[in-house]
N, C-alpha and C positions, 0 to 999 in steps of 0.2 A: 185570798187575793183572787178576785174574779178576772177571768180573761175572756174577752169578747172581740171577735173580729168579724165584721159584716162585709158583704160584697160591695156595698156602697154605704153611704151615710145612713142614719137611722130613718130617714124618710124615703118615700119612693123617688126614683130617678128624677122625675119632674114634679116638684112641689106644686100642689094645686094653688091657684092664685087666691082663692077665698080666704085661707088663714092669713096670708100676707095683707090682704085688703082689710080684713077685720082688725088685725094688729095695728095697721096704720091709722085706721079710723079711731080706735080706742086710745092710741098713744098721742096722736096729734090733733084729732078732731077734724083734720083737713084731708079729704080724699079727692085730690085734684085729678084732672085727666092725665097729666104727665106721670103722676105717682101711680095711678092705676095702670098705666102702660108699663112702667118699670116692673110692677108686681107681675103682670101678665108675661112679660119677657123672661123674668126669672123663672116663672112656672114652666116655661117651655124648655128650660135648660136641664140637662142631665150632667152630673159631675160638676167639676169646678168651672168657673168662667171668670173672665176679666171684665172690668168696666168698659174697655175698648170693644170687646166682643158684644156686650149689650148695646152699646151705641151703634155698632154696625148692624145688629139685628133690628134696632129701631129704624134705622135708615132704610134697610131693605123692606121693612113692613110699612114704610111711609108714615111713621110716627115721629112727631116733633118732640124731642126730649132734650133739654139743655144739659150740658155736662154738670153744672152745679146741682140741678135737680136730681140727676142720676146719682151723684156722689152723696148728696144729703140723704137720699132714699136708701142707698146701700148702707150708709152709716146708721140710719135709724133701724133698719132690719137687723143689722149686727147688734146694736144695743139691745134690741128686743130678744136676741137669742135665736132668731130665725135664719140668720146667715152667719157664717164664720169666715173671717178673713184668713187667708193662707198666704204665707210668704214663700213663693216658689224658689227652687234652687237657682233659677235664672235671675232672681232679684225682683221679678214681677210680682205684683199682688193679685190674688185671685180670691174668689168667694165661692162658698159651697153652701147649699141649703141644708139645714140641720134641725134636728129636734132640739128644743130649748132645754138641754141638760148638759152638764159638764162632761166632756170627752175630748179625745185627741184624734188626730188624723195621721194616716200613713198615706203618702202621695207618691204615685209612680212618676219618676223623673222623666220617663220616656213618653207615656201616653196621657198622663194627668189623672188617671183613675185614682179615686180616693176611697179609703176604707176607714171606718170608725174603729177606734181602739179605746177600750175602757181603761181604768186606772193602772193596771199592770204593776202595782206596788209603788207608784209615784208618791202617794200620800205618806208612806213611811220614809221615803227619801227626803221629802220636804220637811217632815218633823225632825229628822236627824240633822238636816242642814240648819234648821232653826236653832236646835240645841247647840250645835257647834259654833254658830256665828253670833248667837244672842239675838238674832232677828226674829220678829214675828212674821212669818211668811203669810201674806194676805192673798196672793194670787200667783199664778204661773201660766206658762204657755209652752206647749210642746208640739212640734210637728216632726214627723219622721219621714225620711225620703229613701226611696229604694226603687226596685224594679218589680212590677207585678208579675204574677205567674204567666199571664198571656204574653207579655213582652219578653220574658225570659225564654219561654217556649219558642216564640217567633225567632229569637236569636239563636236557637239551637242549644240552649243551656238547660239547667235544672233549677227549679225554684228553691 
């Protein structure tokens, strides 16, 4: 059972726009100005971000991106495995740039820092659940929430 915990997700804090643009072009064949802008805005982000934050970034940068274009681009990047959608404890949806391989996230409920977590034995739990229920388990999603070391330390506690 491999255990892996990185300080951030598997990619650098701000994913370069080039892989996003290449993925968009190969997947859809359409690399429009607004889609290029979405990729560039994502590349400037470190950690998780919301669609509303990207729209605000676009407005500050003087870029015209419609909500529909933004959401379709986020969905496409998610489908391609370049972004992962997170459901935050607040109920809000956020995205984080990731390597296109299966993993899970630990999210700090205070500052939003994310860390990637490998399997941690979940495959065995899924197999057991399948045997007990008679289901063939095809997919799963796991997000863990807590408080990161920095936030614990800032609050005067121990991690």
